[in-house]
C-alpha positions as CSV (number, residue, x, y, z in Angstrom):
1,M,-12.1,0.4,-23.7
2,S,-9.8,0.5,-20.7
3,E,-9.4,-2.6,-18.5
4,K,-10.8,-0.8,-15.5
5,R,-13.9,0.3,-17.2
6,E,-14.4,-3.1,-18.8
7,F,-14.1,-4.7,-15.4
8,N,-16.6,-2.3,-14.0
9,L,-19.1,-3.1,-16.8
10,K,-18.6,-6.8,-16.1
11,T,-19.1,-6.3,-12.4
12,E,-22.2,-4.2,-12.9
13,F,-23.7,-6.6,-15.4
14,K,-23.2,-9.5,-12.9
15,K,-24.9,-7.5,-10.2
16,F,-27.8,-6.8,-12.6
17,I,-28.2,-10.4,-13.6
18,K,-28.1,-11.5,-9.9
19,L,-30.7,-8.8,-9.0
20,S,-28.5,-7.9,-6.0
21,K,-30.1,-4.6,-5.3
22,V,-33.6,-6.0,-5.6
23,R,-32.9,-8.8,-3.3
24,S,-31.3,-6.6,-0.7
25,I,-34.3,-4.2,-0.8
26,M,-36.7,-7.1,-0.5
27,N,-34.8,-8.4,2.5
28,L,-35.5,-5.2,4.3
29,F,-39.3,-5.9,4.2
30,L,-38.9,-9.4,5.7
31,P,-39.6,-9.8,9.5
32,K,-36.3,-9.5,11.3
33,K,-36.1,-13.2,12.2
34,Y,-36.4,-14.1,8.5
35,Q,-33.8,-11.6,7.2
36,P,-30.6,-13.2,6.0
37,R,-27.6,-12.4,8.1
38,F,-26.0,-10.6,5.1
39,A,-29.0,-8.2,4.9
40,E,-26.8,-5.4,6.2
41,S,-24.9,-4.1,3.2
42,S,-21.2,-4.5,3.2
43,S,-20.9,-0.8,2.8
44,Q,-22.7,-0.2,6.1
45,Q,-20.5,-2.8,7.8
46,K,-17.4,-1.1,6.3
47,L,-18.6,2.3,7.5
48,R,-19.1,1.0,11.0
49,E,-15.6,-0.6,11.0
50,F,-14.2,2.7,9.6
51,R,-15.8,4.6,12.5
52,E,-14.4,2.1,15.0
53,I,-10.9,2.4,13.6
54,L,-11.0,6.2,13.5
55,T,-12.3,6.3,17.0
56,L,-9.5,4.2,18.3
57,T,-6.9,6.1,16.2
58,N,-8.2,9.5,17.4
59,K,-8.0,8.3,21.0
60,L,-4.4,7.1,20.6
61,V,-3.4,10.4,18.9
62,N,-5.0,12.4,21.6
63,E,-3.2,10.4,24.3
64,K,0.1,11.2,22.6
65,N,-0.8,14.9,22.5
66,S,-0.7,14.8,18.7
67,K,-3.1,16.0,16.0
68,L,-5.0,13.8,13.5
69,Y,-6.1,15.2,10.2
70,F,-8.3,13.4,7.6
71,V,-7.3,14.3,4.1
72,Y,-9.8,13.5,1.3
73,L,-8.0,12.8,-2.0
74,P,-10.5,12.7,-4.9
75,E,-10.1,10.1,-7.6
76,Y,-10.0,10.5,-11.3
77,E,-13.5,9.0,-11.8
78,R,-15.0,12.0,-9.9
79,Y,-14.2,14.3,-12.8
80,V,-15.0,11.9,-15.6
81,F,-18.1,9.9,-14.8
82,N,-21.4,10.7,-13.1
83,Y,-20.0,10.7,-9.6
84,E,-21.9,9.1,-6.7
85,N,-21.3,11.2,-3.6
86,T,-22.9,8.8,-1.1
87,N,-19.6,7.4,0.3
88,Y,-18.0,10.8,0.4
89,Y,-20.9,12.2,2.6
90,N,-20.9,9.1,4.8
91,V,-17.2,9.4,5.5
92,K,-17.4,13.1,6.0
93,N,-20.2,12.7,8.5
94,I,-18.2,10.2,10.5
95,I,-15.1,12.5,10.4
96,D,-17.3,15.5,11.6
97,D,-19.0,13.4,14.3
98,L,-15.5,12.5,15.7
99,K,-14.4,16.1,15.5
100,I,-11.4,15.3,13.3
101,P,-10.2,18.1,11.1
102,F,-11.2,17.4,7.5
103,I,-9.0,18.6,4.6
104,D,-11.0,18.3,1.4
105,I,-8.6,18.4,-1.5
106,H,-11.4,18.4,-3.9
107,K,-12.6,21.8,-2.6
108,E,-9.2,23.2,-1.8
109,V,-7.4,22.2,-5.0
110,F,-9.4,20.5,-7.7
111,E,-12.5,22.7,-7.6
112,K,-10.3,25.7,-8.2
113,E,-8.9,24.2,-11.4
114,Q,-10.5,25.0,-14.8
115,N,-9.6,21.5,-15.9
116,P,-9.0,19.2,-12.8
117,L,-7.9,16.4,-15.1
118,R,-4.7,18.2,-15.8
119,L,-3.6,17.2,-12.3
120,F,-3.5,13.6,-13.5
121,P,-0.8,12.2,-15.8
122,F,-1.8,12.8,-19.4
123,N,-5.3,13.8,-18.2
124,S,-5.8,10.1,-17.6
125,V,-6.6,7.6,-14.8
126,G,-4.0,7.0,-12.2
127,H,-2.2,8.8,-9.4
128,Y,-1.8,12.6,-9.5
129,N,1.0,14.0,-11.6
130,L,3.9,16.1,-10.2
131,E,1.9,19.3,-10.3
132,G,-1.1,17.6,-8.6
133,Y,0.9,16.3,-5.7
134,K,2.7,19.6,-5.3
135,K,-0.6,21.4,-5.0
136,V,-1.9,18.8,-2.6
137,A,1.2,19.0,-0.4
138,E,1.2,22.8,-0.4
139,T,-2.5,22.8,0.6
140,I,-2.0,20.4,3.5
141,N,1.0,22.3,4.7
142,Q,-0.9,25.6,4.6
143,L,-3.9,24.2,6.4
144,T,-2.0,22.4,9.1
145,N,0.5,25.1,10.1
């Protein structure tokens, strides 16, 4: 078993034992004044901060008469495990709300591959291989020119 997968199993087991999700759901039903301060999930907080950073970045880019593109690079796990799309859609919605051009490398490159894992070294976890990066670069170049 790979270290990454073993780590994920340990993390998920700890979350299960601590009943993290049950506690956070239960906190939502408490009256506001009794809810713990951490009731807002860290992912919601991260998304809010992400939006703030992108808003400021987009403002600066526009002031400099430049163009900002958001490039979504899919990870290996998307093609191996039962992929959870929630974060992808949350990020995509923020990008769309801010009217930033979104380049989805999953749709533009990986979806067109019969075996998307071949764009990773030895069909394994890690960064893209030479061919994967070449296809990503060509796609970005094509869509931004």
